[in-house]
RODO-2510 file (C-alpha; in nm, 4 decimals, decimal comma):
residues 365
     n   res          X          Y          Z
     1     m    -3,6321    -5,4893    -1,8582
     2     s    -3,5060    -5,7015    -1,5916
     3     t    -3,5836    -6,0212    -1,8152
     4     s    -3,3669    -5,8782    -2,0952
     5     t    -3,0841    -5,7977    -1,8498
     6     q    -3,0958    -6,1390    -1,7119
     7     t    -3,0684    -6,3046    -2,0505
     8     r    -2,7733    -6,1057    -2,1263
     9     s    -2,5985    -6,1883    -1,7796
    10     a    -2,6596    -6,5690    -1,8877
    11     t    -2,5595    -6,5442    -2,2154
    12     h    -2,2173    -6,3506    -2,1490
    13     r    -2,1208    -6,4979    -1,8139
    14     e    -1,8285    -6,7016    -1,9597
    15     p    -1,7258    -6,5323    -2,2789
    16     r    -1,4427    -6,7152    -2,4761
    17     r    -1,2150    -6,5419    -2,7371
    18     l    -1,2672    -6,6181    -3,1012
    19     h    -1,1067    -6,9165    -3,2323
    20     w    -1,0363    -6,9014    -3,6230
    21     g    -1,3500    -7,0967    -3,7108
    22     g    -1,5759    -6,8510    -3,5063
    23     l    -1,3671    -6,5429    -3,6550
    24     i    -1,4325    -6,6356    -4,0157
    25     k    -1,8153    -6,7063    -3,8894
    26     a    -1,8362    -6,3749    -3,7155
    27     a    -1,6898    -6,2210    -4,0279
    28     f    -1,9744    -6,3608    -4,2707
    29     l    -2,2356    -6,2936    -4,0126
    30     r    -2,1637    -5,9007    -4,0098
    31     l    -2,1869    -5,8982    -4,3994
    32     g    -2,5528    -5,7820    -4,3029
    33     p    -2,7012    -5,4554    -4,4183
    34     r    -2,7238    -5,3176    -4,0525
    35     s    -2,3962    -5,4213    -3,9420
    36     l    -2,2564    -5,2573    -4,2951
    37     a    -2,4535    -4,9536    -4,2558
    38     r    -2,2800    -4,8685    -3,9144
    39     n    -1,9706    -4,7944    -4,1271
    40     p    -2,0050    -4,5841    -4,4532
    41     v    -1,6698    -4,6757    -4,6028
    42     m    -1,7295    -5,0412    -4,5546
    43     a    -2,0982    -5,0091    -4,6739
    44     v    -1,9603    -4,9007    -5,0328
    45     v    -1,7142    -5,1715    -5,0231
    46     g    -1,9779    -5,4299    -4,9536
    47     i    -2,2130    -5,2675    -5,2377
    48     g    -1,9369    -5,3131    -5,4668
    49     t    -1,8596    -5,6552    -5,3738
    50     l    -2,2147    -5,7162    -5,4949
    51     v    -2,2109    -5,5377    -5,7982
    52     c    -1,9047    -5,7154    -5,9015
    53     a    -2,0523    -6,0516    -5,7791
    54     l    -2,3426    -5,9970    -6,0313
    55     y    -2,1474    -5,8683    -6,2947
    56     t    -1,9204    -6,1864    -6,2774
    57     g    -2,2486    -6,4068    -6,2932
    58     q    -2,3356    -6,2138    -6,6035
    59     a    -1,9938    -6,2545    -6,7584
    60     t    -2,0297    -6,6604    -6,6808
    61     a    -2,3687    -6,6908    -6,8401
    62     r    -2,2482    -6,5046    -7,1631
    63     g    -1,9390    -6,7206    -7,1837
    64     e    -1,7158    -6,4176    -7,1404
    65     s    -1,3888    -6,4222    -6,9708
    66     l    -1,4417    -6,3688    -6,6006
    67     a    -1,0753    -6,3597    -6,4462
    68     f    -1,0472    -5,9817    -6,3664
    69     a    -1,4048    -5,9709    -6,2728
    70     l    -1,3729    -6,2886    -6,0224
    71     a    -1,0399    -6,1301    -5,9002
    72     v    -1,1804    -5,8039    -5,8091
    73     t    -1,4826    -5,9604    -5,6315
    74     l    -1,2805    -6,1844    -5,4101
    75     v    -1,0500    -5,8923    -5,3252
    76     l    -1,3498    -5,7003    -5,2131
    77     l    -1,4985    -5,9871    -5,0357
    78     a    -1,1692    -6,0249    -4,8531
    79     t    -1,1121    -5,6663    -4,7729
    80     v    -1,4848    -5,6490    -4,5997
    81     l    -1,3980    -5,9692    -4,4072
    82     f    -1,0868    -5,8587    -4,2826
    83     a    -1,2708    -5,5644    -4,1403
    84     n    -1,5428    -5,7369    -3,9865
    85     g    -1,3194    -6,0120    -3,8525
    86     a    -1,1129    -5,7222    -3,7126
    87     e    -1,4034    -5,5783    -3,5200
    88     a    -1,5240    -5,9040    -3,4368
    89     l    -1,1783    -6,0098    -3,2714
    90     a    -1,1521    -5,6662    -3,0781
    91     e    -1,5044    -5,7254    -2,9249
    92     s    -1,4463    -6,0823    -2,8348
    93     r    -1,1293    -5,9942    -2,6340
    94     g    -1,3256    -5,7242    -2,4690
    95     k    -1,5733    -5,9714    -2,3939
    96     a    -1,3278    -6,2081    -2,2406
    97     h    -1,1519    -5,9231    -2,0492
    98     a    -1,5248    -5,8570    -1,8853
    99     g    -1,5568    -6,2179    -1,7996
   100     s    -1,4675    -6,1458    -1,4348
   101     l    -1,7338    -5,8748    -1,4319
   102     w    -2,0199    -6,0774    -1,5510
   103     a    -1,9526    -6,3745    -1,3170
   104     t    -1,9473    -6,1006    -1,0253
   105     r    -2,2551    -5,9668    -1,1827
   106     g    -2,4436    -6,2927    -1,2122
   107     q    -2,3722    -6,3458    -0,8249
   108     l    -2,5478    -6,0385    -0,7073
   109     r    -2,8808    -6,0762    -0,4981
   110     a    -3,0421    -5,8661    -0,2545
   111     s    -3,2484    -5,8674     0,0584
   112     k    -3,4721    -5,6126    -0,0281
   113     l    -3,6700    -5,4043     0,2809
   114     l    -4,0390    -5,4299     0,2301
   115     k    -4,3032    -5,1697     0,3450
   116     d    -4,4531    -5,4032     0,5921
   117     d    -4,1051    -5,4503     0,7914
   118     h    -4,0319    -5,7634     0,6241
   119     e    -3,7373    -5,8809     0,3986
   120     a    -3,7424    -6,0673     0,0742
   121     m    -3,4551    -6,2382    -0,1178
   122     v    -3,4687    -6,1065    -0,4910
   123     a    -3,2423    -6,0797    -0,7855
   124     a    -3,0413    -5,7429    -0,8239
   125     d    -3,2111    -5,7240    -1,1789
   126     t    -3,5157    -5,6520    -0,9994
   127     l    -3,4434    -5,3540    -0,8064
   128     r    -3,5487    -5,0311    -0,8931
   129     r    -3,4713    -4,6655    -0,8002
   130     g    -3,5490    -4,5858    -0,4454
   131     d    -3,5581    -4,9431    -0,3179
   132     r    -3,4003    -5,0187     0,0335
   133     i    -3,1760    -5,3304     0,0672
   134     r    -2,9697    -5,4658     0,3687
   135     v    -2,6241    -5,5865     0,3011
   136     v    -2,4133    -5,7670     0,5875
   137     a    -2,0623    -5,8666     0,6167
   138     g    -1,9431    -6,0802     0,3575
   139     e    -2,2048    -6,0169     0,1016
   140     l    -2,1921    -5,8448    -0,2285
   141     i    -2,3295    -5,4843    -0,3047
   142     p    -2,5955    -5,5665    -0,5556
   143     a    -2,6652    -5,2122    -0,6725
   144     d    -2,5274    -4,8686    -0,6912
   145     g    -2,6705    -4,6589    -0,3983
   146     e    -2,6469    -4,4455    -0,0854
   147     i    -2,5820    -4,5742     0,2713
   148     v    -2,8738    -4,4664     0,4762
   149     e    -2,7829    -4,6563     0,8020
   150     g    -2,4711    -4,8164     0,9289
   151     a    -2,0855    -4,7746     0,8328
   152     g    -1,8527    -5,0617     0,7312
   153     s    -1,5398    -5,1515     0,5435
   154     i    -1,5825    -5,2504     0,2092
   155     n    -1,3409    -5,4188    -0,0695
   156     e    -1,3823    -5,2322    -0,3804
   157     s    -1,1033    -5,4025    -0,5783
   158     a    -1,3313    -5,6160    -0,8251
   159     v    -1,4343    -5,2570    -0,9687
   160     t    -1,1716    -4,9986    -0,9115
   161     g    -0,8682    -5,2291    -0,8958
   162     e    -0,8112    -5,0726    -0,4828
   163     s    -0,6554    -5,3309    -0,2794
   164     a    -0,6951    -5,1864     0,0473
   165     p    -1,0620    -5,1758     0,1895
   166     v    -1,2381    -4,8213     0,2148
   167     l    -1,4620    -4,6906     0,4829
   168     r    -1,8203    -4,5975     0,3865
   169     e    -2,0737    -4,4459     0,6277
   170     a    -2,4168    -4,2955     0,6187
   171     g    -2,4188    -3,9002     0,6197
   172     t    -2,0561    -3,8190     0,5070
   173     d    -1,9191    -3,7607     0,1822
   174     s    -1,8232    -4,1322     0,1520
   175     s    -2,1491    -4,2719     0,1732
   176     g    -2,1857    -4,3961    -0,2049
   177     v    -2,1335    -4,7558    -0,2962
   178     s    -2,1093    -4,9506    -0,5860
   179     a    -2,2508    -5,2762    -0,7191
   180     g    -2,0176    -5,5882    -0,7125
   181     t    -1,8006    -5,4694    -0,4037
   182     q    -1,8073    -5,6570    -0,1101
   183     l    -1,8734    -5,5519     0,2328
   184     l    -1,6298    -5,6609     0,4851
   185     s    -1,7504    -5,5851     0,8277
   186     d    -2,0660    -5,4540     0,9728
   187     e    -2,4157    -5,4119     0,8168
   188     l    -2,5485    -5,1552     0,5949
   189     i    -2,8781    -5,0102     0,4765
   190     i    -2,8645    -4,9105     0,0961
   191     e    -3,0866    -4,6977    -0,0738
   192     v    -3,0666    -4,7886    -0,4606
   193     r    -2,9870    -4,4897    -0,6677
   194     v    -2,9967    -4,6363    -1,0390
   195     g    -3,2278    -4,8607    -1,2511
   196     p    -3,1515    -5,1891    -1,3811
   197     g    -2,8664    -5,1911    -1,6168
   198     e    -2,7321    -4,8474    -1,5202
   199     s    -2,4913    -4,9277    -1,2675
   200     l    -2,1177    -4,8842    -1,2611
   201     l    -2,0715    -5,2300    -1,3116
   202     d    -2,2841    -5,2422    -1,6127
   203     q    -2,1359    -4,9676    -1,7818
   204     m    -1,7607    -5,1159    -1,7305
   205     i    -1,9002    -5,4295    -1,8867
   206     a    -2,0807    -5,2589    -2,1761
   207     l    -1,7556    -5,0767    -2,2368
   208     a    -1,5201    -5,3552    -2,2186
   209     e    -1,7323    -5,5715    -2,4591
   210     g    -1,7614    -5,2975    -2,6987
   211     a    -2,1377    -5,3683    -2,7933
   212     y    -2,3209    -5,0816    -2,6770
   213     r    -2,0293    -4,8145    -2,6633
   214     q    -2,0412    -4,4717    -2,7892
   215     k    -1,7802    -4,3316    -3,0285
   216     t    -1,5433    -4,1124    -2,8925
   217     p    -1,5320    -3,7382    -3,0628
   218     n    -1,2124    -3,8129    -3,2523
   219     e    -1,3847    -4,1548    -3,3889
   220     l    -1,7005    -3,9209    -3,4855
   221     a    -1,4900    -3,6799    -3,6507
   222     l    -1,2932    -3,9344    -3,8515
   223     t    -1,6082    -4,0891    -3,9419
   224     v    -1,7788    -3,7867    -4,0857
   225     l    -1,4353    -3,7219    -4,2473
   226     l    -1,4254    -4,0779    -4,4152
   227     g    -1,7975    -4,0687    -4,5261
   228     t    -1,7398    -3,7152    -4,7023
   229     l    -1,4153    -3,8154    -4,8781
   230     t    -1,6029    -4,1607    -4,9700
   231     l    -1,9137    -3,9478    -5,1221
   232     m    -1,6839    -3,7000    -5,3036
   233     f    -1,4772    -4,0142    -5,4774
   234     l    -1,8115    -4,1536    -5,5655
   235     i    -1,9227    -3,8752    -5,7565
   236     v    -1,5983    -3,8453    -5,9347
   237     v    -1,6354    -4,2020    -6,0489
   238     v    -2,0106    -4,1734    -6,1501
   239     t    -1,9011    -3,8651    -6,3437
   240     l    -1,6475    -4,0643    -6,5332
   241     v    -1,8922    -4,2571    -6,6997
   242     p    -2,0875    -3,9744    -6,9264
   243     m    -1,7458    -3,8577    -6,9685
   244     a    -1,6406    -4,2044    -7,1075
   245     e    -1,9283    -4,2111    -7,3054
   246     f    -1,8693    -3,8757    -7,4683
   247     v    -1,5485    -3,9895    -7,6268
   248     g    -1,6907    -4,3412    -7,7376
   249     i    -1,5408    -4,5611    -7,4435
   250     t    -1,7967    -4,7897    -7,2290
   251     p    -1,6117    -4,8289    -6,8905
   252     s    -1,6200    -5,1758    -6,7128
   253     p    -1,8597    -5,1762    -6,3900
   254     v    -1,6077    -5,3613    -6,2452
   255     m    -1,3468    -5,1242    -6,3157
   256     l    -1,5019    -4,8505    -6,1827
   257     v    -1,5770    -5,0212    -5,8491
   258     a    -1,2044    -5,1128    -5,8146
   259     l    -1,1082    -4,7562    -5,8925
   260     l    -1,3567    -4,6297    -5,6253
   261     v    -1,2407    -4,8859    -5,3651
   262     c    -0,8611    -4,7650    -5,4482
   263     l    -0,9617    -4,4024    -5,3947
   264     i    -1,1610    -4,4181    -5,0843
   265     p    -1,0066    -4,4563    -4,7547
   266     t    -1,0931    -4,8488    -4,7096
   267     t    -0,8192    -4,9384    -4,4516
   268     i    -0,8779    -4,6591    -4,2203
   269     g    -1,2579    -4,7276    -4,2476
   270     g    -1,2066    -5,0680    -4,2038
   271     l    -0,9968    -5,0834    -3,8809
   272     l    -1,1440    -4,7735    -3,7187
   273     p    -1,4221    -4,9570    -3,5065
   274     a    -1,1544    -5,2079    -3,3935
   275     i    -0,9064    -4,9589    -3,2791
   276     g    -1,1851    -4,7869    -3,0509
   277     i    -1,2865    -5,1109    -2,8953
   278     a    -0,9030    -5,1765    -2,8253
   279     g    -0,8745    -4,8588    -2,6513
   280     m    -1,1655    -4,9704    -2,4246
   281     k    -0,9561    -5,2779    -2,3271
   282     r    -0,6075    -5,1371    -2,2617
   283     a    -0,7713    -4,8820    -2,0254
   284     m    -0,9073    -5,1853    -1,8393
   285     r    -0,5871    -5,3412    -1,8460
   286     a    -0,4548    -5,0540    -1,6772
   287     n    -0,7200    -5,0828    -1,4090
   288     l    -0,8484    -4,7653    -1,5013
   289     i    -1,2385    -4,7090    -1,4809
   290     a    -1,3504    -4,5447    -1,7987
   291     k    -1,7458    -4,4415    -1,7746
   292     s    -1,7600    -4,2974    -2,1349
   293     s    -1,5519    -4,3669    -2,4302
   294     k    -1,4543    -3,9903    -2,4305
   295     a    -1,2486    -4,0596    -2,0874
   296     v    -1,0872    -4,3291    -2,2703
   297     e    -0,9437    -4,1256    -2,5730
   298     i    -0,8287    -3,8714    -2,2833
   299     a    -0,6608    -4,1526    -2,0860
   300     g    -0,4740    -4,2405    -2,3961
   301     s    -0,2797    -3,9250    -2,3953
   302     i    -0,1739    -3,9386    -2,0440
   303     d     0,1817    -4,0785    -1,9615
   304     t     0,1687    -4,0547    -1,5719
   305     l    -0,1015    -4,0865    -1,3525
   306     l    -0,0431    -3,9626    -0,9743
   307     l    -0,3073    -4,0411    -0,7267
   308     d    -0,3270    -3,8437    -0,4265
   309     k    -0,6490    -4,0368    -0,1999
   310     t    -0,7003    -4,1652     0,1064
   311     g    -0,7346    -4,5621     0,0574
   312     t    -0,4219    -4,6184    -0,1440
   313     i    -0,1929    -4,6942     0,1464
   314     t    -0,4055    -4,6175     0,4482
   315     l    -0,7672    -4,7331     0,5432
   316     g    -0,9206    -4,3991     0,5465
   317     d    -0,9805    -4,3682     0,9290
   318     r    -0,8408    -4,0412     1,0430
   319     r    -0,8305    -3,9695     1,4144
   320     a    -0,7257    -3,6964     1,6076
   321     t    -0,4411    -3,7542     1,8374
   322     e    -0,3473    -3,4256     1,9603
   323     f    -0,4882    -3,0712     2,0435
   324     a    -0,2174    -2,8091     1,9497
   325     p    -0,3029    -2,4531     2,0611
   326     c    -0,2094    -2,1541     1,8977
   327     d    -0,0234    -1,8574     2,1081
   328     k    -0,2114    -1,7400     2,4278
   329     i    -0,4913    -2,0035     2,3832
   330     a    -0,4888    -2,2387     2,6749
   331     l    -0,4839    -2,6047     2,5807
   332     g    -0,7946    -2,6510     2,7983
   333     r    -1,0236    -2,4129     2,6073
   334     l    -0,9046    -2,5461     2,2871
   335     r    -1,0022    -2,8979     2,4070
   336     d    -1,3512    -2,7533     2,5334
   337     v    -1,4261    -2,5607     2,1993
   338     a    -1,3324    -2,8496     1,9687
   339     y    -1,5506    -3,0780     2,1786
   340     l    -1,8500    -2,8666     2,1769
   341     c    -1,8010    -2,8145     1,7896
   342     s    -1,7727    -3,1635     1,7334
   343     l    -2,0643    -3,3145     1,9260
   344     d    -2,2938    -3,3261     1,6094
   345     d    -2,0207    -3,4126     1,3785
   346     p    -2,1279    -3,7670     1,2360
   347     t    -1,7768    -3,8273     1,0588
   348     p    -1,5119    -4,0419     1,2032
   349     e    -1,3148    -3,7311     1,2648
   350     g    -1,5710    -3,5765     1,4508
   351     r    -1,5896    -3,8720     1,6557
   352     s    -1,2606    -3,9132     1,7218
   353     i    -1,2267    -3,5547     1,8401
   354     v    -1,5002    -3,6230     2,0928
   355     s    -1,3345    -3,9232     2,2166
   356     l    -0,9758    -3,7594     2,2526
   357     a    -1,1395    -3,4435     2,4407
   358     r    -1,3330    -3,6603     2,6723
   359     d    -1,0104    -3,8884     2,7428
   360     q    -0,8197    -3,5407     2,8505
   361     g    -1,1184    -3,4665     3,0877
   362     a    -1,3690    -3,2683     2,8997
   363     w    -1,6974    -3,3103     3,0840
   364     p    -1,9635    -3,5389     2,8797
   365     l    -2,3034    -3,3151     2,7910
***
């Protein structure tokens, strides 16, 4: 699995947007059965294109007029290529937007702690769940995990867009770290919590590229609806053949295919994948982290986002500055009780209470 991940990283490290030649090439490459099978509407149009092309060839061999058949074939082929090109263009833009993430992904290496109290520098792709790594100031965190020793200030702007550093410390609610973020101070021992290709950074890259994304609920519902409508109209067109023969008319296969394509929702089916991928790109452009396609869909209905979290303006290092007793409570008693209650508190708040109490005369234990 690590070899596959390394190959993908090398291949996509510097993605580029498709130019016209590349776009046309990508549209033709998606004419394969596997690509068309993902979209039932375009699969029907692709089969119709093939039927019309075969009929055009037969008409040419018999010396018949092929103007109408050739025109229908070219129109259907252009329809399929347009849908394929729209999807390829959306995916290429997503890959271009994920270029900085791939660059960060390729730089990740880790100082892995071995069982014999030694360390070995390894690639981030080789880390497994449960491994422990050492990260020092100035290094990138190579994998998602939990801090088990130490505390430090971390720059998470590459992943979250947060400009101010945040404080992460072992034994607190803020002990989780993400791959691709940078440790700015001190030293951390981190226990890896995810396997290769499962980090938040990998999920963001996959969503941005659109290659391995899951369809949103609305996309799934619309796909089922389009597939049902396509099947219904296909039955209608097929039943026209015996009905026409009953009255002595032999319908042309090209005419039946043209009628079917006009009846089924071809345009919606062709642009549906591109719309979904474009939603991923729009979310990332607004610095929104989407861990699923459903989250992107929900974000599309949000007009205003209010954030109430420490770290947006402050550094998240809260400190006690004053003991404020209630009525009939002596200041010294409040100080001593707060001091005793905070001795075993490992959080920055607890330590600041102990420090303030000692500064005001509390006796150390």
